[in-house]
N, C-alpha and C positions, 0 to 999 in steps of 0.2 A: 214663633219665630221672632216676633217683635220683642218679646220679653228677653230672649237670649241676646239680641242685639243691644238692648238697653243695659243688661247686666255687663256685657262686654265694654260698653261705653263707660259705665261708672268705674269698672275695674281699671281701664286705661287712664281715666281721669285721676283716680287715686294714686296710681303709680307715678303719673306726671307730677302731681302735687307733692308727693313724697320726695321725688328727685329734686324738685325746685327748693324745697325746704332744706334738704341736705346740702345742696350747693350753696344756698344762702348762708347756712351756718358755717360752711367752710371759709367763706370770704367775708364774714362779718368783721367790721373794723374794730380793732382793739382800742380801748381807752384806759388810761391810768385810773384805777379806782382806789388805790391805797399806796402810800409810801411810809416807810418806817426808818427812823434815824434816832438811835438812842444809845446811851452808854450806861454801864453798870460797874460798880466796884464790889469787891468781896465775893464774886462769883467764882466757884471752883468746879462747877459741873453744869453741863448744858444737856437738855433733852429736847429733841426736835421731832415733830411729826409734820412733814413738809408736803405730802401729797404730790402734786405735779411740779412744785417749785424746785428750781435748782438750788443746791445748798453748798456753801463753801465755808470751811473753818480754816483759818490761817493763824498758826501760833507764832508769836514773836517773843524773843528772849528778853527784850528790854521793856515789854509792855506789861503794865500792872492792872489795867482796866479792860473790860470787855465791851466791844462796840457791836451794834446790830444795825445793819443797813438792809432794808427790804423794799421790794417793789412788786406790786400785783396789778396785772393788766387783764381786762376781760371785755368780751363783747356784750356781756350782760351784767351790769353792775349790780351788786347786792347778793350775788350767788355765793361768793367766798369772802373770807376776811382773815387776815393775819392777826392772831391774838397771842399775847405774851405776858408773862408775869414772873417775878422773882419770889421764890418761896425758900426761905433760909439761905443757903449758899447755891441754890440751883435756879438757873434760868430755864423756864418752860416756854417753848415756842410751838404754836400749832396753827396749821391752816384749817379753818373751820368752814364747812359748807352751811350757808345761811338759808338758801332757798330750798324748796321741796325737791327741785330737780337742778342738777348741775348745768349741763348743756352749754352751748356756745363755745367760743374759743377762749382759752385762758392760758396765761403764762406769767412767769415772775421768778424772783430769786430771793435768797436770804444769804447775805454775806456777813460772816461773823469773824472778827479779828480780836484776839486776846492773848493772854499769856501762853507760853509753851505748856506749863503745868495745868492741864485741863482734862477732866473726865468727860468724854463725849459719847452720847448715844443719839443716833439719828435713824428714824424710820421714814423712808420716802416711798412714794408710789411709782411715779414714772419719770422723775427728773434725774439730773446728774448730781452726784454727791462727791465732793472732794474734801479730804481732811489732810492737812499738811503741817508738819513741824509740831508734834504733840508729844508730851510726856504724860502718861497716865497709868493708873493701876489696871483699868479695863477700858477698852474701846470697842463699841458695838455700832455697826452700820448695817442696816437692812433695807432692801429695795424690792419692790414688786416687779416692775419691768423698767429698767433704767441702767445707769452705769454708776459704779463706785470706783473711786481712785484714792489710794492712800499713798502719801509720800512722807518719808522721814518721820515715822511714828515709832516711839519708844514706849512699849506697854507690856506689862506682864502677860496679859491675855488680849488678843485681837480676834474679834469675831465678825466676819463679814458674810452676808448672805444675800442672794438675789434670785428671784423666781425665774426670770428670763432677761438676760442682759449681759453686762460685762463687768468683771472685777479686775482691777489692776492694783498691784502693790509693789512699791519700790522703796528700797532702803528702810526696811522694817526691822525692828529689834524687839523680839518677843515671840511667844508661842501663838501661832496663827491657826484658826479654824475657818475654812472657806467652803461655802456651799452654794451650788447653783443648780437650778432645775434644768435650764437649757441656756446655752450661751458660751462665753469664753472666759478664761482666766489667764492672767499673766503675772507672775511673780519674779522679781529679780532683786538680788542682794538682800537676802533675808538671814538674820542671825537669830536662830531659834528653831523649834520644831514646827513643821507645817503639816496640817491635815486637810486634804482636799476631797470633797464629795461632789459628784456631778452626775446628773442623769444622762445628759447628752451634750456634746460640744467639744471644744478644743481647750486644752490646758497646757501652759508652758511654765516651767519652773527652771530658773537659772541661778547659779551662785547661792546655794543654800548651805549655810553653816549650821547644820542641825540634822534631824531625822525627818524623813518624808514618809507619810502614809497617804495612800490615795485609793479611792473606790469610785469607779465609773461604770455606768451601764453601757454606754456606747460613745464613741468619739475617738479622740487622739490625745495622748499624753506625751509631751516632749520634754526631756530633761537634759540639763547641761550643768556639769560641775556641782554635784550633790555630795555632801559629806557621807550620808548613809541613807540607803533606802530600806524600809522595813516591809510593811504590807502593801503591795501594789496589786490591785484587782481591777480587771476590766472584763465586762461580759462579751462585748463585740467591739473590736477596734484595735488600735495599735499603741504600744508603749515603746518609745525609742529613747535611748540615753547615751550620753558621752561623758566621760570622766565621772563615773558613778562609783560610789563607795558601797561595798557590801558589808553586812554586819550579822551578828548572832541571830537577829530576828527577821532577816530577809525572807519574804515569802512572796512568790510571784504566781499569779493565777489569771487565766484567760479561758473563756468558753470558745470563742472563735476570734482569732486575730494573731498578731505577732508581738512578741516581747523580745526586743533586741537591746542588750546593755553592753556597752564597752566600759570596763571597770579599770580603775587604777589600783584596786586591791590585788594582793597576791592570790591567785586562784588556788594555790596549794594550802592556803591558810584555812580552808573550809572543806567539809564533806558536802556531797550533793545528792539530793534525792528528787529527781525530776520525772514527772509522769506525762505521757502523751497518749491521747486516744487515737485519733487519726491525724497525727501531726508529727513534728520532729523536735527533739531537744538536743542541745549541744552545749558543752563547756570546753572552751579552748579547742583542742583538736579531737576531743571525744564527742561522738554524736550517736543518736539512736532514734529509730522511728517508733519505739515503744517507751520503755522506761530506761532511765540512765541513773545509775548509782555509782558514786565515786567515794571511796573511803581514803582520805588523806591522813587519817589518824588525828583529826582535829576534834576539839571539844564542841565545835559549832557546825551545824548542818544547814545548808541553803535548800529550802523546799520550793518546789514549783509544780504546777499542773496546767495542762492545756488540753481541751477537748479536740478541737480542730484548729490547727495553726502551728505556731512554733515558739520555742523559747531558746534564745541564744545568748550565752554569756562568754565574753572574751576580753582580752587585754588590747 
């Protein structure tokens, strides 16, 4: 009996000590462990691995040099360090872990200001990443759990990806590939084709002058003023759209959910082959609880399938 009580005592003591250490680490005071302030000339490409740091790149039309302003704060100095170097025409910036264990509280930022013509690649862990006013051949931004925001980017290829977090893109000119494990995406005023892949979450796309392809496992896809939708797939969830353009490659697919599109296209310009398991499909005033095939004598056919749910296309 005494042994049981002793074991219980040590167990409670260990729990109490662990709680105290956790609370202490949460309220540990931060101190500035590193500041960075530097300028570079001849740099046309930046590659950043930022970890938990917030990152901001701001392009300026009249600027010819690149400036780097950084701050690192930590409750345990010596755990992390901002390291950077220029190799050729590329600035490499990296947050490096110096200690065996990270721990403690940490925060900081990297602010980069430079020319509009800059090729940007950023890999972040959990911080906020912003890229604004950039012209480049390729732009890549990846985040583990954090937020990505792109503004006024002109690039042949834009690739953004987040594990769990938020992606926002406004005033983009170029073909965009966006991927998210879980979280949300919001794109507005995009000139170019957009491909969206998401496991779960909410996706909003507005004012797209290009073709849209989307594949989602679960969630909600909201569309407004899209030039043309091609392959839209969702396993469970809803797709709704207003002022949507149809095209020769339009394919709508849902396992369980609703796909409702209000289109500005002439419904008579296409044939339709829509299949429903235990759901309903409709085009204009034509509807069916099984399959719906409409032959308007067109060269192009709109295809769609739903297991349980509905597909509705109207003007």
